C-alpha positions in Angstrom: -149.2 87.5 -76.4 -150.2 83.9 -77.3 -149.6 84.8 -81.0 -146.1 86.0 -80.2 -145.2 82.9 -78.3 -146.6 80.7 -81.0 -144.7 82.4 -83.8 -141.5 82.2 -81.7 -142.0 78.5 -81.1 -142.5 78.0 -84.9 -139.3 79.9 -85.7 -137.2 78.0 -83.2 -138.4 74.6 -84.4 -138.2 75.3 -88.1 -134.7 74.5 -89.5 -133.1 77.5 -91.1 -129.9 78.0 -93.0 -126.7 77.9 -91.0 -125.4 81.3 -89.8 -121.9 80.0 -90.0 -121.6 78.4 -93.5 -125.0 79.0 -95.1 -125.7 75.2 -95.4 -129.4 74.2 -95.1 -129.4 71.2 -92.8 -132.0 68.5 -92.6 -134.6 68.6 -89.8 -133.0 67.6 -86.5 -129.5 68.6 -87.6 -129.9 72.3 -86.9 -128.9 73.8 -83.6 -130.0 77.0 -81.9 -127.1 78.3 -79.9 -126.6 81.4 -77.7 -124.3 83.9 -79.2 -122.9 86.6 -76.9 -123.1 90.2 -78.1 -119.9 91.4 -79.9 -119.9 94.8 -78.1 -119.4 93.1 -74.7 -123.0 94.0 -73.6 -125.0 91.5 -71.5 -127.4 90.9 -74.4 -127.5 87.4 -75.9 -128.8 86.5 -79.3 -129.6 83.1 -80.8 -127.8 81.8 -83.8 -128.7 78.7 -85.9 -125.9 76.4 -87.0 -125.5 73.1 -88.8 -123.8 70.2 -86.9 -120.3 71.0 -88.3 -120.5 74.7 -87.3 -122.2 73.9 -84.0 -119.3 71.6 -82.9 -117.0 74.5 -83.5 -119.1 77.0 -81.7 -116.6 78.9 -79.4 -118.8 79.1 -76.2 -119.7 75.4 -76.4 -116.0 74.4 -77.0 -114.9 76.6 -74.1 -117.4 75.1 -71.6 -116.7 71.5 -72.8 -112.9 72.1 -72.4 -113.4 73.4 -68.9 -115.6 70.4 -68.0 -113.0 68.0 -69.5 -110.2 69.6 -67.6 -111.9 69.4 -64.2 -113.7 66.0 -64.6 -110.8 64.5 -66.5 -108.3 65.5 -63.8 -110.5 64.1 -61.0 -111.0 60.9 -62.8 -107.3 60.5 -63.7 -106.2 61.1 -60.1 -108.9 58.6 -58.9 -108.1 55.9 -61.4 -104.3 56.3 -61.9 -103.2 58.2 -58.8 -101.6 55.2 -57.2 -99.4 54.7 -60.3 -98.4 58.4 -60.3 -97.5 58.5 -56.6 -95.6 55.2 -56.8 -93.7 56.5 -59.8 -94.5 53.4 -61.8 -95.4 54.9 -65.1 -96.6 52.3 -67.6 -97.2 52.4 -71.4 -101.0 52.0 -71.3 -101.2 55.3 -69.5 -100.3 57.0 -72.8 -103.8 56.1 -74.2 -105.7 55.9 -70.9 -105.1 59.5 -69.8 -106.1 61.2 -73.1 -109.2 58.9 -73.2 -110.1 59.9 -69.7 -110.1 63.6 -70.7 -111.9 63.0 -74.0 -114.9 61.2 -72.5 -116.2 64.2 -70.4 -115.4 66.5 -73.3 -117.6 64.5 -75.6 -120.4 64.2 -73.0 -120.4 67.9 -72.3 -120.5 68.8 -76.0 -123.2 66.3 -76.7 -125.3 67.7 -73.8 -124.9 71.2 -75.0 -125.8 70.4 -78.6 -128.8 68.2 -77.7 -130.1 71.1 -75.6 -130.1 73.3 -78.7 -131.3 70.8 -81.3 -134.0 71.9 -83.7 
């Protein structure tokens, strides 16, 4: 049992070729991400991806978008709600609102990737 856990730990920490593009990333730039089974079963496998492919990983993008929509909406209403309700739309809102949504998206993506870093 200890041998199995030890070999599993070595396989996870050792950088391997990217399952997405075949690129062999440097140490610390490889990510082990969960990949749902294609047949719809509840089994989950691990896939190793380079930073470019990891950013485009569908489950990570989906979760980050959901977080960005929820947190970004709450922050926008808290920070800009008085302007919306007063009907006093100003030009700086054209860059403030997208920035308000992009910050939680970046934080959620960074958190997901740092959790799977090899």
